N, C-alpha and C positions, 0 to 999 in steps of 0.2 A: 314780802315772801311770795314766791311764785306758786302757781297752782301745781299740784302733783303731776299733772299731765306733761309739764315741761321737763321734769326730771325723768319721767318714764321715757319720753322721746329721746333724751340724751343717753339714757341707758341703752336704748336700741342702737343709737349711733355708735356708742362705745363698743357694743357687742360686734358690730361690723368690722371694726379696725383692731379690736383687742385692747385690753386695759394695760397699755404699756406707754412709756414716755415718748417713744418714737411715733406714736399715733396722734400726738397732740394737734399738729397742724391739720390733718384731714378731719379730725373730730370737730375742731372749732370752725373749719370751713363748712362742714355740713350743718352745724348749729346756726351759723350765720345765714346759710342758704334757706334754712327752715324759717327763721324769725326775722331776717333782714338786719340783724345786729347781734352782738354778744352782750348778754346781761352779766354784770359782775357776779351774781349768784351762781349762774351756770358755769362761768369760768372757774370759780372756786370749787364748785362741785366736781368738774372734770379733773382739776388738779388733784383733788383728794382721791378720786376713783382710779386715776392712772399712776398714782404714787409719785407725784412731783410737788414741789412747793408752789404755793400760790404766786410767789414772786417770779418763779420761772415761767409759769403760765402767762402772767401779765407781761413779762419781758418779751415773750414771743408774740403775743397778740398786739402789743403796742409797736413792735419793730416793723411789722408789715402794714403798709398803708391800706391794704385791702380790708383789714378788719375794722369794724366800727363798734363803738360802745354807745352810740346814739341811735335811737329807733329811727328807722327809715320808712318812707311811704311804700304803698303797694307798687307804685311805679317809680323806679329810680332812673332819673334822666341824667345822663352824663354828657355834658357839652364839652367838646374838644376845644382847647385854646392853644394847641401846638402851633408851630410856625405856619404850616400850610393853612390851617383853619383860621388862625388869627388874621393872616393877610387877606383871606377871603371873607372876612367880616363875621367871625363867630360871636364877637361881643354884642352886637345888636340882637342876635338871636337869644343870647343869655339874658339880656335886659328885657326882651319881650316876654320870655318865660317868667322871669321874676315878676313883671308887671301883671301878666295874666293870672298868675297864681297868688299874688299878694306876698311874695317872698323877697328876700334880699340875701346878700352874701353873709349876713349875720343870722338870718332865719331861713333855713334851707328846706324845711319840711312843713307842709300844710297842716293846719290844725286837725283836719279830718284824716290825717295819715294816708292820704291818697298819693301825694307827690313829694319827691325829694329831688332837688336840683344839686348837682355836683359839677365842678369843672375839673377837667383832667388835662394833663400835659400832652397826651397823645392817645388816640384810639387805634392807631395803626391803619388808618383808612385815609391817608393823605391824598390819594388820587380822587377821593370822593368829597373832599373838603368844600364847604364846611360841613362837618358831620356831628351827629349826636347819637347816643344810644338810649333805648328805653328797655330796661331789664335785659341788656345784652344785645338786643336787635338794633342793627345799624340803620340809621336814616341818613342818606347821603344828600349832598347839594341842598342843604337847608337854607331857608330864608326866615326872617321874622314871621312873615305871614304863614308860611308852611308850618312853623313851630306852633303858632296859635291854632291852626287847623288840627294839628296832631293832638293838642291838649283837648280840643273839643271832641275829637274822636274817642280819646281815652276816657273822657267823662261820659261818653255815650250820648252826646248831644247831636 
């Protein structure tokens, strides 16, 4: 069971968009922006508040790749592995990040909830390849060493 403050925050979000079924996507986008993921409890709560079935809420939330049911770290790092980035060696960057943070493709979030590593098909920054983002900020022309330095900066070292 979540703390009451979570439900109060969701009530505030629902008030912004209105308690109607057409508000589902912006409501869950704001919830994910607030907590970095969607908890099953909050998705069920939203469904009830806006008058849709839990199944409908889950079908929407699972349809879009952007929604996550897994907790994410404070810093969400998205490494592009689209064609331009891949050809310009994005995989060694990904491998360095995994190594530096003790992660793998099976364990993508650090135990301290500071970092989450994701791979994406395209960041839309092909001319800046290889690129990655941290919480939406683009870092162009990355190298494994630059990625390690970025992690040290984010850690405050």
